C-alpha positions as CSV (number, residue, x, y, z in Angstrom):
1,M,11.4,23.9,-2.5
2,G,13.9,26.8,-2.2
3,G,13.1,30.1,-3.9
4,S,16.0,29.7,-6.4
5,R,14.7,26.4,-7.6
6,I,11.1,27.8,-8.0
7,N,12.5,30.7,-10.0
8,R,14.4,28.3,-12.3
9,M,11.2,26.3,-12.8
10,R,9.2,29.4,-13.4
11,R,11.5,30.5,-16.2
12,C,11.5,27.1,-17.7
13,L,7.7,26.9,-17.7
14,H,7.4,30.4,-19.4
15,L,4.7,31.5,-16.9
16,P,2.0,32.5,-17.2
17,A,0.5,29.5,-19.1
18,G,-1.2,26.3,-18.2
19,A,-4.1,23.9,-18.4
20,V,-6.1,21.9,-15.9
21,L,-8.0,19.0,-17.4
22,D,-10.8,16.7,-16.2
23,G,-10.5,12.9,-16.3
24,R,-12.6,12.7,-19.6
25,V,-10.2,14.6,-21.8
26,D,-8.3,12.6,-24.5
27,V,-4.6,12.6,-25.5
28,A,-5.3,14.8,-28.5
29,S,-6.7,17.5,-26.3
30,V,-3.7,17.3,-24.0
31,R,-1.4,17.7,-26.9
32,W,-3.3,20.7,-28.1
33,L,-3.4,22.3,-24.7
34,G,0.3,21.9,-24.4
35,S,1.0,23.4,-27.8
36,L,1.8,27.1,-28.5
37,A,-1.8,27.6,-29.8
38,G,-3.3,26.0,-26.7
39,R,-1.2,27.8,-24.3
40,A,-2.0,31.1,-26.0
41,V,-5.8,30.4,-25.6
42,L,-5.3,29.6,-21.9
43,R,-3.2,32.6,-21.3
44,D,-5.8,34.9,-22.8
45,L,-8.6,33.5,-20.7
46,G,-7.4,35.1,-17.5
47,P,-8.8,34.1,-14.0
48,Y,-11.8,31.8,-13.9
49,D,-15.1,33.4,-13.3
50,E,-18.1,31.1,-13.0
51,S,-20.6,33.8,-13.9
52,A,-18.7,34.6,-17.1
53,A,-18.1,31.0,-18.2
54,V,-21.0,30.8,-20.6
55,G,-20.0,34.0,-22.3
56,V,-16.4,32.9,-22.6
57,S,-17.5,29.6,-24.0
58,A,-19.6,31.3,-26.6
59,R,-16.8,33.6,-27.6
60,L,-14.3,30.8,-28.0
61,R,-16.7,28.8,-30.1
62,A,-17.5,31.8,-32.3
63,G,-13.8,32.1,-32.8
64,G,-13.7,28.6,-34.3
65,L,-12.5,26.6,-31.3
66,A,-13.9,23.1,-31.1
67,P,-16.4,22.5,-28.3
68,D,-14.3,19.8,-26.6
69,L,-11.3,22.1,-26.5
70,V,-13.4,24.9,-25.1
71,A,-14.6,22.6,-22.4
72,A,-11.0,21.5,-21.6
73,A,-9.8,25.1,-21.4
74,L,-12.6,26.2,-19.1
75,T,-12.1,23.2,-16.9
76,Q,-8.5,24.1,-16.5
77,Q,-9.4,27.6,-15.3
78,R,-11.7,26.2,-12.7
79,L,-9.2,23.7,-11.3
80,R,-6.2,26.1,-11.6
81,T,-7.4,27.8,-8.4
82,R,-7.1,24.4,-6.6
83,A,-3.7,23.8,-8.3
84,R,-2.3,27.1,-7.1
85,E,-3.0,26.1,-3.5
86,K,-0.8,23.1,-3.9
87,F,1.7,24.3,-6.5
88,G,1.7,28.1,-6.2
89,E,2.3,30.1,-9.4
90,L,4.1,27.1,-11.0
91,A,0.6,25.7,-11.6
92,D,0.0,28.3,-14.3
93,G,2.7,26.6,-16.5
94,M,1.5,23.0,-16.1
95,L,-1.1,20.7,-17.3
96,F,-3.3,18.6,-14.9
97,T,-5.9,16.0,-14.6
98,A,-8.4,16.3,-11.8
99,D,-7.3,13.1,-10.1
100,G,-3.7,13.9,-10.8
101,L,-4.0,17.2,-9.1
102,E,-5.5,15.5,-6.0
103,Q,-2.8,12.9,-5.8
104,A,0.3,14.9,-6.9
105,T,3.2,15.6,-4.6
106,R,3.5,19.2,-3.5
107,F,6.6,20.8,-5.1
108,E,8.3,21.6,-1.8
109,I,8.0,17.9,-0.9
110,A,9.0,16.8,-4.3
111,A,12.1,18.9,-4.0
112,G,13.1,17.0,-0.9
113,H,12.7,13.8,-2.9
114,A,14.7,15.1,-5.8
115,E,17.5,16.4,-3.5
116,R,18.2,12.8,-2.4
117,F,18.8,11.7,-6.0
118,A,21.0,14.8,-6.8
119,Q,23.1,14.4,-3.7
120,A,23.7,10.7,-4.5
121,S,24.9,11.9,-8.0
122,I,22.1,10.0,-9.8
123,A,22.3,10.9,-13.5
124,T,19.1,9.2,-14.7
125,A,15.9,8.5,-12.6
126,H,13.1,6.2,-13.8
127,D,9.8,7.6,-12.5
128,L,7.6,4.5,-12.5
129,G,4.0,5.7,-12.2
130,C,4.7,9.4,-12.6
131,G,1.2,10.8,-12.5
132,I,1.1,14.4,-13.8
133,G,4.9,14.5,-13.3
134,S,5.4,16.8,-10.2
135,D,8.2,14.6,-8.9
136,A,9.7,14.2,-12.4
137,M,9.8,18.0,-12.8
138,A,11.5,18.4,-9.4
139,L,14.1,15.9,-10.5
140,A,14.6,17.5,-13.9
141,A,15.0,20.9,-12.3
142,L,18.0,19.5,-10.4
143,D,19.6,18.3,-13.6
144,V,18.6,14.6,-13.2
145,T,17.4,13.2,-16.5
146,V,14.0,11.6,-16.1
147,A,12.5,8.6,-17.9
148,A,8.9,8.5,-16.7
149,I,6.0,6.1,-17.4
150,D,2.4,6.0,-16.3
151,A,-0.3,3.4,-17.1
152,D,-2.9,5.9,-18.1
153,P,-2.3,7.4,-21.6
154,V,-3.9,10.8,-20.8
155,T,-1.9,11.1,-17.6
156,A,1.3,10.1,-19.4
157,A,0.7,12.8,-22.0
158,V,0.1,15.4,-19.3
159,A,3.4,14.5,-17.6
160,D,5.2,14.6,-20.9
161,A,3.8,18.1,-21.5
162,N,4.9,19.2,-18.1
163,L,8.4,18.0,-18.8
164,R,8.7,20.1,-22.0
165,P,11.2,22.5,-20.5
166,W,13.7,19.7,-20.1
167,P,14.0,18.0,-23.6
168,D,16.1,15.1,-22.3
169,S,13.3,14.1,-19.8
170,R,10.2,12.4,-21.2
171,A,7.1,10.5,-20.1
172,R,5.4,7.7,-22.0
173,V,2.8,5.0,-21.4
174,G,3.9,2.0,-19.4
175,L,3.4,-0.2,-16.4
176,A,5.9,-0.4,-13.5
177,E,5.2,-4.1,-13.4
178,D,6.6,-4.5,-16.9
179,W,9.6,-2.2,-16.5
180,V,13.0,-3.8,-16.8
181,A,16.0,-2.2,-15.2
182,P,18.7,-1.2,-17.7
183,P,21.8,-3.3,-17.8
184,G,24.3,-2.2,-15.1
185,A,21.7,-0.2,-13.2
186,G,23.1,-1.6,-9.9
187,R,26.5,-0.1,-10.7
188,D,25.7,3.0,-12.8
189,R,24.3,6.3,-11.7
190,V,20.7,5.1,-12.2
191,G,17.8,5.5,-9.8
192,A,14.1,4.6,-9.6
193,W,11.2,6.5,-8.1
194,L,7.8,5.0,-7.4
195,D,4.5,6.5,-6.2
196,P,2.2,3.4,-6.2
197,A,-1.5,3.9,-6.6
198,R,-3.2,4.0,-3.3
199,R,-6.8,4.7,-4.4
200,V,-9.7,2.5,-5.4
201,G,-10.9,3.3,-8.9
202,G,-14.6,4.0,-9.1
203,V,-15.1,4.4,-5.4
204,A,-15.5,8.0,-4.2
205,D,-15.9,9.7,-0.9
206,A,-18.5,12.4,0.0
207,A,-16.2,15.0,-1.6
208,G,-16.0,13.0,-4.9
209,R,-12.4,11.9,-4.3
210,T,-11.5,8.3,-5.0
211,R,-11.0,6.3,-1.8
212,R,-7.5,5.7,-0.5
213,V,-6.3,2.3,0.3
214,I,-4.5,1.7,3.6
215,R,-3.1,-1.8,3.5
216,L,0.4,-2.2,2.0
217,D,-0.9,-5.3,0.2
218,D,-3.4,-3.1,-1.8
219,I,-0.9,-0.8,-3.5
220,A,-0.2,-1.0,-7.2
221,P,2.5,-1.9,-8.2
222,S,2.6,-4.4,-5.3
223,W,5.1,-4.1,-2.4
224,T,6.7,-7.3,-3.8
225,T,7.3,-5.5,-7.1
226,V,8.7,-2.5,-5.3
227,L,11.2,-4.6,-3.5
228,S,12.3,-6.4,-6.6
229,I,12.9,-3.1,-8.3
230,A,15.0,-1.9,-5.3
231,Q,16.9,-5.1,-5.6
232,A,17.8,-4.4,-9.2
233,V,18.3,-0.6,-8.7
234,P,19.8,0.1,-5.3
235,A,19.1,3.8,-5.6
236,T,15.3,3.5,-5.2
237,G,12.7,5.6,-3.4
238,V,9.0,4.9,-3.0
239,K,6.2,7.2,-1.7
240,L,3.8,5.3,0.6
241,S,0.9,6.0,3.0
242,P,1.7,7.4,6.4
243,S,0.3,4.1,7.8
244,F,3.3,2.2,6.5
245,P,4.0,-0.5,9.2
246,H,7.4,-0.3,10.9
247,D,7.9,-4.0,10.7
248,Q,7.8,-4.0,6.9
249,L,10.9,-1.8,6.6
250,P,13.7,-3.7,4.8
251,R,17.0,-4.0,6.6
252,G,19.3,-1.1,5.7
253,A,16.5,1.1,4.3
254,E,15.1,4.4,5.7
255,A,11.5,5.1,6.3
256,Q,10.8,8.8,6.6
257,W,7.4,10.2,7.6
258,V,6.8,13.7,6.2
259,S,4.4,16.4,7.6
260,R,3.6,19.9,6.3
261,A,2.0,22.6,8.6
262,G,1.1,19.8,11.0
263,E,-0.6,17.6,8.5
264,L,0.9,14.1,8.1
265,L,1.2,13.5,4.3
266,E,3.4,10.5,3.5
267,C,6.0,7.9,4.4
268,T,8.8,7.6,1.9
269,V,11.1,4.5,2.0
270,W,14.6,5.0,0.7
271,F,17.0,2.3,-0.4
272,G,20.7,2.1,-1.0
273,P,22.6,5.4,-1.5
274,L,19.3,7.4,-1.1
275,A,19.0,6.4,2.5
276,R,20.7,8.9,4.8
277,T,20.1,6.9,7.9
278,R,19.0,3.4,8.7
279,G,15.6,2.9,10.3
280,R,13.0,5.6,11.0
281,S,13.1,9.3,10.5
282,A,10.7,12.3,10.3
283,R,10.8,15.4,8.2
284,V,8.8,18.4,9.4
285,L,8.0,21.1,6.9
286,R,6.7,24.5,8.0
287,P,5.9,27.2,5.4
288,G,8.6,29.8,5.2
289,Q,11.0,27.9,7.4
290,A,13.8,25.4,6.9
291,P,12.8,21.7,7.1
292,I,13.7,19.8,10.3
293,E,14.7,16.2,10.2
294,V,14.7,13.9,13.2
295,T,16.2,10.5,13.3
296,E,16.4,7.6,15.8
297,D,19.8,8.8,16.9
298,T,18.3,12.0,18.4
299,A,15.4,10.2,20.1
300,T,15.3,8.3,23.4
301,A,14.5,4.7,22.7
302,D,12.5,4.3,26.0
303,V,10.0,7.2,26.3
304,P,9.3,8.0,29.9
305,C,5.6,8.4,30.9
306,V,3.9,10.2,33.8
307,G,2.5,8.1,36.7
308,G,-0.6,10.1,37.2
309,V,-2.4,13.5,36.7
310,N,-0.4,14.9,39.6
311,E,2.7,14.6,37.5
312,V,1.5,16.9,34.7
313,H,3.9,19.9,34.7
314,P,3.4,23.6,33.6
315,W,4.3,23.0,29.9
316,L,2.8,20.7,27.4
317,Y,4.4,19.8,24.0
318,E,2.2,18.5,21.2
319,T,4.6,16.4,19.1
320,D,4.4,16.8,15.3
321,R,2.5,13.9,13.8
322,A,5.4,12.9,11.6
323,L,7.4,12.1,14.8
324,V,4.4,10.4,16.4
325,Q,3.9,8.1,13.4
326,A,7.7,7.4,13.2
327,D,7.7,6.5,16.9
328,L,10.2,9.3,17.6
329,V,8.4,11.1,20.5
330,G,11.6,10.3,22.4
331,A,13.2,13.3,20.6
332,V,10.8,15.6,22.4
333,T,11.1,13.9,25.8
334,A,14.9,14.0,25.4
335,A,15.0,17.7,24.4
336,T,12.6,18.8,27.2
337,D,13.5,16.3,29.9
338,G,9.8,15.6,29.9
339,R,7.4,12.7,30.1
340,E,4.7,11.5,27.8
341,L,1.1,11.7,29.2
342,E,0.2,8.3,27.6
343,P,2.2,6.0,25.5
344,G,1.9,6.7,21.7
345,L,-0.2,9.9,22.0
346,G,2.7,12.3,21.5
347,Y,1.8,14.7,24.3
348,V,4.8,15.5,26.5
349,T,4.8,17.4,29.8
350,A,7.8,19.2,31.2
351,D,8.9,21.8,33.7
352,T,10.6,24.2,31.3
353,A,9.6,26.1,28.2
354,Y,11.7,25.2,25.1
355,G,11.4,26.2,21.5
356,L,11.1,23.1,19.3
357,G,10.4,23.2,15.6
358,Y,8.8,19.7,15.8
359,A,6.4,20.3,18.7
360,R,3.8,22.9,19.6
361,R,4.1,24.3,23.1
362,Y,1.2,25.1,25.4
363,A,1.0,26.4,29.0
364,V,-1.0,24.2,31.2
365,R,-3.6,26.1,33.2
366,D,-5.3,23.2,34.9
367,V,-5.9,19.5,34.8
368,L,-9.4,18.2,35.4
369,P,-11.2,14.9,35.2
370,L,-13.2,14.3,32.0
371,N,-16.5,15.2,33.8
372,V,-19.0,17.5,32.1
373,K,-20.4,18.9,35.4
374,A,-17.0,19.7,36.9
375,L,-15.7,21.2,33.6
376,R,-18.8,23.4,33.2
377,A,-18.4,24.7,36.7
378,W,-14.7,25.4,36.1
379,L,-15.5,27.4,33.0
380,R,-18.4,29.3,34.6
381,A,-16.3,30.3,37.6
382,R,-13.7,31.8,35.3
383,Q,-16.3,33.4,32.9
384,I,-15.0,31.5,29.9
385,S,-17.6,31.2,27.2
386,G,-15.4,30.5,24.1
387,V,-13.3,27.4,23.8
388,T,-11.3,25.3,21.3
389,I,-11.6,21.6,21.8
390,K,-8.8,19.2,20.9
391,K,-8.8,15.5,21.5
392,R,-6.5,12.5,21.1
393,G,-6.9,9.1,22.6
394,V,-10.6,9.5,23.6
395,R,-13.8,9.0,21.8
396,L,-16.2,11.9,22.3
397,D,-18.4,14.1,20.2
398,E,-17.0,17.7,20.3
399,A,-20.2,19.4,19.2
400,G,-22.2,17.5,21.8
401,L,-19.8,18.4,24.5
402,M,-19.9,22.1,23.5
403,R,-23.7,22.0,23.9
404,Q,-23.4,20.3,27.3
405,L,-20.8,22.9,28.5
406,K,-23.0,25.7,27.1
407,V,-20.0,27.3,25.4
408,R,-19.2,28.4,21.8
409,P,-16.2,28.0,19.7
410,G,-13.6,30.6,20.7
411,A,-10.1,31.3,21.8
412,D,-10.6,32.0,25.5
413,A,-9.2,28.5,26.4
414,T,-8.1,25.3,24.7
415,L,-9.5,22.1,26.2
416,L,-7.4,19.0,25.4
417,L,-9.4,15.8,25.9
418,T,-6.9,13.0,26.2
419,R,-5.6,10.2,28.5
420,V,-3.1,10.7,31.3
421,A,-1.6,7.5,32.8
422,G,-4.5,5.4,31.6
423,H,-7.3,7.8,32.7
424,N,-9.5,10.2,30.7
425,A,-8.6,13.8,31.6
426,V,-9.0,17.4,30.4
427,L,-6.0,19.7,30.2
428,V,-6.9,23.4,30.0
429,L,-4.2,25.1,27.9
430,D,-3.0,28.4,26.6
431,Q,-1.0,28.3,23.4
432,D,2.3,29.9,24.2
């Protein structure tokens, strides 16, 4: 999100203020935390300090604050630190749930979503499954009126509180499956936004986060419901897993894979006037730099590949994962006049050094067979004791390999374990 938009949202949210809630809080607590009195308590708490939490809790109770509200306020302090990593200082003017924070769209990505609606002159957007409202806030900040719903009453109350700076935008309890498009939605300046649930309730991973679903058939609302909404409201966008299968893309729609700082985050499918191009595209976000978008028009359809290890050239390009998932590695081979090491892996070798915002460049020091004895001798001969190991396309335990090579983690060299023309190989790299 651009600095000017963040400043506008900062002013609207009256920073500093905020609350982070856990999943057990009720609607009444959400409303109190979003009130003037609740925001005043939160503002006075200051930064969270685990060692001081007991004392702060006792002070608030002695001042007459109910125990459940004390717990909610202290929980928000603890989770605010996590929220600031995702939302920056804007988090201090918002309410959260723990699950909502985990699943919410980063503001800089939500801004990209909202821009599509604003540029298409959409006046009202229906956010069907709004979560804590990060996308709804981004839309409202661009003067798009938002009518948001969420199936969970607490989450809907949180989103409604987060939309308080924009009185015409509200959130309420509702199911996307029960939503009915307003009359004339296909003709008027009306849009729909969906972020289907992609997690299994009650099933958590080792970090305590609910498990994500991968299959398109498992999302809620269903893919069939999404398509029916897009039929009724042509200006529809839907946020999906990066594993979205290419063959499920409806004709005339755009599927855009989005990455940030090299991490692949989502695939968004755009329908009707929100689609800027037909087919597949990629959006690459790098902190502090302008977004880069790559489409099928800029990528070679038939990606050339090397015929063997002897065809690995002095420069290697690691294609951003958004392009790899969108099957747009041809943009890198076209820009560098290069060849891919192995189909679908995203590593491109070329003779010339180019600066590409959607591929990381390395200098190739050597190419070796994936053989522990030969690799250990190569490292010993050059007195290299610290290495970084990268791998793609091969199954191998990095920690075990480090022990066998008798090296430690370090920056003396980067070892890329991958496949070249169907064979396992090691590329010794220097990041340029």
